[in-house]
N, C-alpha and C positions, 0 to 999 in steps of 0.2 A: 504493500500500500504506500509505503514511504517512497520507494523508487518510482512508482507510477505517478505520485504527486510531483516529484522532482521533474520527471519527463514532461508532465503537463505544464510546468512553469517555464520550461526552457524557451518556447517561442515568445512568450511575453517578456522574458528577461532580455532576449536578443533584441526584440522590438523596442523596449525601453532604452536599451543601450544605443540603438540607432538614433533615437531622438537626441540623446545627450552628445553623441559623437558629432553630429552635424554642427551644433553650436560650438563644440570644443574645437573643431577644425577651423571655424571662423576666428576664434581667439588665437589659434596657432598661426594662421596666415597673417593676421594683423600684427601680432607680436614679432613675427619673424622679420618683417620689413621695417618696423618702426621701433621695436623694443619698448612698446607701450601696450599696456593692457586696455583694450577698448571694452569698457564695462557695460556698454549699452547693447551688446550683441543679443542678449535675450529679449530685450524690448524691440529690437529691429525684427527679430523672428516673429514676435507676437504681432507686430505691425503688419507683417506679411499675412498672418492668419486672419486678421481682421479685414485686410484688403480682399482676401478670397471670399469671406462671408459677404462683404459689401458688394463685390462684383457679381457674385452669384445671385444675390437678391435683385440687383438691378437688371441683370440679363434675364433672370426668370420672369420678372415683371414685364420685360419687353418681348417675351415669348421666344427668345433665342435658345435658352437652355433646353426647352422641350424639343427643338428642331435639330439639335446637334447630337451626334453619337457621343457616348460617355467618354471615350478616349480623347476625342477632339475637345470636348468641354473641359476636361481636366487639364489638358495641355494649355488651353486658352487661359484658364484661371491661374495656372502656375506661371504663365508668361506675364500676366498682369501683376501677380505678386512679386515676381522676380524683378520687373521693371521698378516697382515701388520700392523694394528693399535695396536694389542697387543704387537708386537715386538717393535714398536715405543714407546709405553707406557713404556716398560722396559728400553729402551734407555733413555727416558726422566728422569726416576728415577736415573739411574746410572750416567748420564752426568750432569744433572742440579739440582739434589736434594741431592743425597747421599754425594757428595763431600763437601756440605755445612751444614751437620748435626750439627756440633758444632759451626757454625757461627751464625750471627744474622739472624732472621727470614726474614729479608729483602733480603738476598743474594739469597736463592732459588726462591723467588718471581721474582727478576730481571733476574735470569738465565733462568727461564721458559719462561719469555717474550722474552728473546734473542733466546731461542730454537725455539719458535714459529715463529720468524722472519726467522730463518734459514730454517725451514720446508717450509715456504711460498716462500722464494726465490729459494729454490731448485726445488719446483714444477714449478715455473715460468721459470727457466733456463733449466731444464732437460726434462720436459715432452714435448715430440714432437709427435703430432698426426701422424698416418700413412696416408699419402696423396696419396691414390690410390682409385680405384673404390670400393674396399671392405669397406674402411673407410666411404664412403658416406652413405652406408646402416647401418654401425655399429654405428656411432655417430650422425646420423641425421643432418649432416651439408649439406646445399644445394650445396655448392661448396667447397669440402674439400681442394682444392689447395689454397684457400684463407686463410686457417688456417696455419700459418707459424711458430708458436711457442707456448710454454706453457703459455705465458702471454696473449694470446688471450682467450676469453671465449670458453669453451669446451662444446659441446652438450652432455647431459646425455642420455644414451639409455633408452627407455621407457620400464621399467621392471615391473611396477605395472599396471595391467589392460591395456596393450598396445592398445587393440582394444575397450576398454570400455570408459565410460564417466568420466568426472572429479569427479562426485559424487561417482562413484564406486571406483575410485582410492583413494579418501579421506577416504571412509569407510574401505577399506583394510588397509590403513596406521593406522587408529585408532585401528583396530583389532590387528595389529602387536604390537602397543603400549600397549594395554591391556594385551596381552600375555606376553610381556617383563616385565611389572610391576608385574604381578602375579608370574612369575618365580623368579623375584628378591625378592619379598616379602617372598616366600617360602625359597629361599636360605638364606636370612638374618635372618629369624626367626626359621627355622626348621633344619638347618644344623650346624654342629660343626664349620665349617669354617666361616659361616655367623655370628654366635653368637660370635666367637672370634673377628671378625671385629668390631662388636658393642662394645665389651668389650674394645678394644683398643681405639675406638672413645671416650668412656666415661672416661677412665683412663689408659693411656698407661703404666705407671710405675707399677700400680697394676696388670695389665694384664700380664706383664712380670714376676712379682713375683709369679703369680699363675701358671706359667709353659707354658703360651702361647708363641709359636714361632713367635715373633713379626715380624722378618725379612721375614719369609715365608708368613705371612698374608699380609704384605705390597706388596710383589711381586705379590701375587695372586690378590690383589686389583687393581694393575696397569694392570694386564692381563684382568680382568673383565671390568675395566674402558675402556680399549682400544677396547674391543669387543663392548661395548655399544656405544662408539663414532663412530665406523665403521657403526653401524646401523643408527646412527644419520646422518652421511654423506650420506648414501644411501637414507634415507627418504628425507633429504633436497634436494638432487640432483633430485629426482623424482618429488618433489613438484615444484621446480623452473625450471626444464628442462635444465638450463644452470648453469655451475659452473665456478668459477674464482679461480685462484691460490691464490688470497688475500681475498677470501670470508670468510675464517675461522676467520679472525680478528673480524669482526662485529658479526658473529655467536657466537664466543666465548664470546664476551662482553655481548651479550644478554643472553646467557646461564648462565653466571656468575651472571648477574643481577637477573635472575629468581631464582637462588639458594639463593642469598642474601635476596630477598623478601620473599621466602618461609621459610628460615632458613637454614644456610649453612651446618649444620650437620644432616639435616633431608631429607631423600630421598622422603618422602611424601610431605615435604615442597617444594622440587624441582618440584614435579608434580603440586602443587598449583601455585607456582610462574611462571612456564612455561606456564600453561594454562592462568593465568591472563595476562601475557605479550602478548600471542598470541591473546587473545580476545581484548585487548586494541588496538593492531595494526590493526587487521582486521576490527574491527568496526569503528575505526577512519578513515581508508582508505575508507570504504564502505558507511559511513553515512554522512561524512562531505564533503563539496565542496572543491575539491583539497586536499582531505584527504591523498592521497598517498604521497604527499610532506610533510605532517605534522605528519605522523604516527610514525616515529622514535622520533620526538621531544616530542609528547604527551606521548609515551611509557616511555621515560626516565624521563619526569616530574613526572609521576606516581611513578616511582622507587625512585626518590628523596623524594617524599612525604613519602613513606614507610620508607626510611632510616632515615628521620627526626623523625617521630612519632612512629615507631616500628623498631628500628635498629636491634633487635635480630631476626627479621623475623616473619612471620605469625605463624609458629609452633615452632620457636626457643624459648629457655628459657633464661630469664635474668640471668646473672652471677654476683655474688657479690664477689669482691676481698677485703679481709681484709688486712689492713696495720697496 
């Protein structure tokens, strides 16, 4: 019975790990080219999820959703979310990072936290669901008139295996994650742009001296990071079915924790850290009595242990500074 329970928890653990991995990769990409932790990653991902809900509702009301095949509809919504998050990624660079390039490293850190708060509050204040008959089918809310503002939880449309089982949904999400990782690996290791990003991550000054356009690479990184975070918001929303305007805060913290555990400059470390965090949470919730109430505590205790005994991360390398 115990082994059967463990096997049943595996797909959910992998799926949860996938959601953390996507935002952790965003942290790793940004930190790699800037040596700055962009703390608003979780809020950007949540912005993408809300963008999908808003676009779905508008397109449904216009009759386009009903006329489109499911795959085309999902790709269209993902494209909209990707554009929104990529644009927001660029805004985050120009507003909260670039003005502080010559300041203390603490300044962009604080400014990205502040920007995340702005994104969160704007979602809570501005996002208003369409309260009519169309909205009920669009956002799966039993009584759409009871949803009076963006600070209320919003229903996420069922876009992944809407008529299938939870297992089918999880398997599709895992497949999406594998495809993204493969594409990212090819991009980082087989393209000039990806190799330039790795060169900047290793030594920004030397990369500049060898002729790499550092500014263009940084902007490209924020565009790619925004697209990945939009997929993260999409996956998280479909997994939880309900999204909140302030959900990006905890999501971002866990994604950052996964990146730190894996190694903050390693995308594969982000995968390992995200999966580890997902497995700890799901198995704590599924195997312990009252585990749902303890899963966050146990997950963060594991993170603290890693920070104490392996602060450079699972794949990260120790750095020695000579004085």
